[in-house]
N, C-alpha and C positions, 0 to 999 in steps of 0.2 A: 560264384556266379550264380545266375537263376536256375541253369540246370542241377546245381546244387540239390535244390528241393526236389526234384523228381526222382534223383539218385537216393536220396534220403526216403522219400516215400516208399520207395519201391523196397529198399534195404530194412525198414522197420515198420512195415505195414502192420506187422503182427505182434509189435512189441509194445512192451509196458510204456505209456505216454507220461506218467508221474501225474502228481496233482494238478488240476487245471490251475490253481492259484499261481504257478509259477510260468507268470506269461509275459516275463521281460519288462513288465512296467517299471517306471521309475520309482524306487522307493525310498523310505525315509533315509536321509543322510547321503544321497547321492545316486547317481545313475544306475538302476537295478540291472540292466541289460549288463553293463561292464563288470559290475559285481559279479553277476552270476558267472560271467565268462571267466573272470579271475578264479572264483572258486571251483569251476570245474577242471580249470588248468592246473591249479595246485593239487586236486585229487588225483588228475591223470598221471601229473609228476610221479606220485608216490605209488598209485596203483599199477603203472605200467611197469612198474619193476616184476611183477607177477605174469607179466605176458612172457612166453615163450622168446628168448633173444634173436632166435632165426627171424621173428618177423619184424624186428627193428631195423630202421634203414642205416644203421651203423653201430658198431660197438659202444660209441660214445653219446649215443642219442641220450638215453636217461640223463647223463650228466649236462650235456648241451641244453636240455630244454629245460631243465630244472634253472640252469643260469639265465636262459631266454625268459622264464616266469617272473623273472626278478627285473628284467631289463625293458621287456617289450611296453610300449605305450599303446592303450586302447582306448579308443573313441567311439562313441556312436552317433549316429544321425538318422532323423527319421527315415529317410530312404537314401539308398545309394545306386547310383548309374555307373555303368562302365559303357562305353561307346555306344550311349542312347538306350542301353538295355537294363533293366532293374538286377541287381545283384545283391546277394546276402551278405557279403564281406568282400573286403580288398586288403589286400597285405601289400607292404612296400619293403620288400627284403633289401633294397639297396639303400635305404635311409641310415643315416648315422646312429640314429636310435630306433631300433625296429619298432614299426607301426602297422597295427590293425584298425580299420574302421569297420564298425558293424553296422547293419541295418535294423533299426528296432522292429520295423514291420515284417523283415523277413525272419528276425528272431524270433518271433511271436508265432509263426505257423509252425515251427521245428517242434516236435516234442523233445523229451529228455535224450533220448539216444541221439536224435538228429543234431542236439546241441553239441554233444560231446564229439560227434562226427566232424561239426564244423571247428570245433577247438582244434582239434588235432589236424584237420585238414589245413587250416589257416596259418598253423604255427611251421608246418614242414617247410615251407618254401624260405621263411625266416631262418632256417638251418641249412638252407642250401640243397634241400632235398625236393626233387621235381614229383609232384604228388597230382599233376593235372588229370591223370586217369583215376585217381583214387586208390592206386596200387597199392599203396602203403597205409592209407588211413584207413580204409574199410577192413582190411583184415586185421590190423591193430584193435579197431573198436568192436569187431565182432569177437575176438578173444577175450578182451575186457569185460564184453556184457556177459559172455558165457562163464566167466568167473563170478559174476554176481545174478545168476540165475535169469539173464535176460533182463533185469531191471538196471537200468542205467538213467538216472536223472538228477538235477541239480538238488532235489529233496534229500536223496541218498548220499550226495557228497558232503551235506549239512551234518546228516547224521554221523558219517564218518569222522568228520571233522571234530563234533562233541566228543566221539568215543576215543580220538587221539587226545583231547583236552589239553591242547597246547593254545594257551591263551593268547600267543602271537597271532593266531589266526581268528580271533574272534571279530574282528572287526569285520569280517565278512558278513555278520548278524546286521549290518545296517540296513540292509532292505528286507529283514523278516517279516515286516508288517504286510508282506504279500502272501503269507502262508493261511492256509484256510485251518479250521477248527481242529480237524483230524490231524493236519501236518504239524499243528502246535502240541497236541496231546502226543505224539508219537516222538519229537524232540524233547519234551520234558521227560518222557519215560526214559529217553538215552542219557540225558544228564543225570537222573537217578541211577540207573542201573550201571553207569560209568564212575558213578561218585565225582561228577564233575560238578561243583557248585559255582564255579568261576564263570561258565558259560550263560548260567542263571543270571548273575550279576550283569552281565553283557546286555542280556534282554532288558532287564531292570533299567540299565542306563540309557537303552535306546528308546525311553519314555513308553513302553510297552504297557496298555492298559493292563495293570495288576488282575482285575476281575476277569480278563481274557486266559489268563495263564490257568487253565483247567486241562485236566486228562479224563477224557469221557464223560464231560460235564461236571466233574468232582473238582472244587478247588485244590490246587497243586499240593497243599500242605495235608489236606484231609487225606488225599491219595496216598501220600508219603506214609502217614500214619497206620492207614489200612496195609500197605505192603509191609512196613515193620512188624505189624502185629502177626502178620500171615507167614513171615518169613522164617526160614530154619537158623539155629542159633549163630552159625559161623556168618551168614549173610546179615543177621540182624547188627552182630557187632562191628561188620565193616560199614554197613549202611547208616548206622543210627548218629554217626557224625556228619553225615549230609544233612539232617534236620537241623543238628546244634549250629551248622555253618550258617544256613539260610534265614534262623530267626532275627528278627527286628529287620528284615529287609522291607516290610510293609506288604506281605502276602496276606490276605485275608485268612483270617482263622474261623471266621464265622460268617456265613453269606445265606441269603433266602434260596430255598430250594426253586428250581424252575418250573416244577410241575404246577399247573395251576390251581391244583385243589388243596395245596398245601403251600402256597407260594408266601404266605404270611409265617411259617415255620422255618426256622434257619436249620441249615445241616450243621449238627453240633458234634463236634470231636468228641467231646466229653462223654456224651450220649453213646457212642460208639464204643468207646473205651469200656463204659459200664456195662455193655450188653456182651462183652466178652464172656464167655461160658467155660473156656478150658482153664482148669485150674493151674496148669504149667506155664501159663500165660499172664496170670495176675501180676507179678513183679514186674512183668515187663510194662502192663499197662500202667501201672503205678509210675515206673520210670517215665515213660513218654510224657505222663500229663506234667511230672515236674519239669521235664525238658521244655515243654510247651508254656509253663509259667512263666519262663525267662523271656518270653517275647514282650514287647511293651504293649501289645495289645491285651484285652482283659477277656479271657475265655467266658463263655456263656457256659453257667452251673446252674442246675435247678435242684430243688430237693429230690424231684423225681430220679435224677442221675444217682445221687446217692442211695435211694431206696431199691433202684435196679441192681447196683453194685452189690448191695447188701444180700439181695434175694439171690442173686449170682454167686454168695459165699466169696465175693471178691473183697475181702476185708483190707488187704494191703492197698487199694484204691480208695474205697469208702472212707479209711482213716482220714487220708490227706484230702479228700473231699470235705469231710466235716470240718477241718482245719482252716477251710479257705475263708 
């Protein structure tokens, strides 16, 4: 009901609201509001196991909520009214198939924590639990929020999904185009840190613009190469497989810089490798170059790259560059 908004505003007025781009708009591949609701519900099912059991409405709460997440039908409308008054959601516990209607307008005014609260509040009646006074949902979400440092949002749910790297969940990326540049950067970082290449494949299958796949303004592959060069030995051995997996997926290896003064000069991965001065990393730069050469795209290489590598005494790299 509409009073839900005022409860949420009171409850989360000082809480993290999450990236503004998660605004409930319909995204590519379907209804973004429904997709976000389902993403949060799946995340709540997993994360609620870490909440003290004495806050659960019953011992079977998690098990029943998990089953409900697969059964419930969720639909959205531009606006919802109950007895002539605007409401944010309506649940139908007496339906043969559990049903929840969502108001797109209502969803958009809620921040991330408020959306989590709405998900829990609307599913409780479908489990036969009276939450009309928010006696269960507020303590549950407050505890869940504390577990995540006060940050609960759809974006965080996506990051945790990537960390789990379960391909069966990647259909929830259907509306990923609503993300902003900062959010995309962090999701790409999560995919690399979790060594989860399949999630990147899902982004590409979602017809995402390859040029937008950047981390802090750097093309994703350039970011990966930098991280691999700078990583310790154990991390390097683990993460270098990620680079091999994503080759030939169409990610740009060469791209003009966005700084106006050097807009005509490309960001060159080979120039970066040639500029490494730490002798203990020379063999690594050679290995990374040979890995990148397996991509169908042609790496930009100039004579200056060879001169720089030789000036830095990086002969393992300069040798293979001269063979190009």
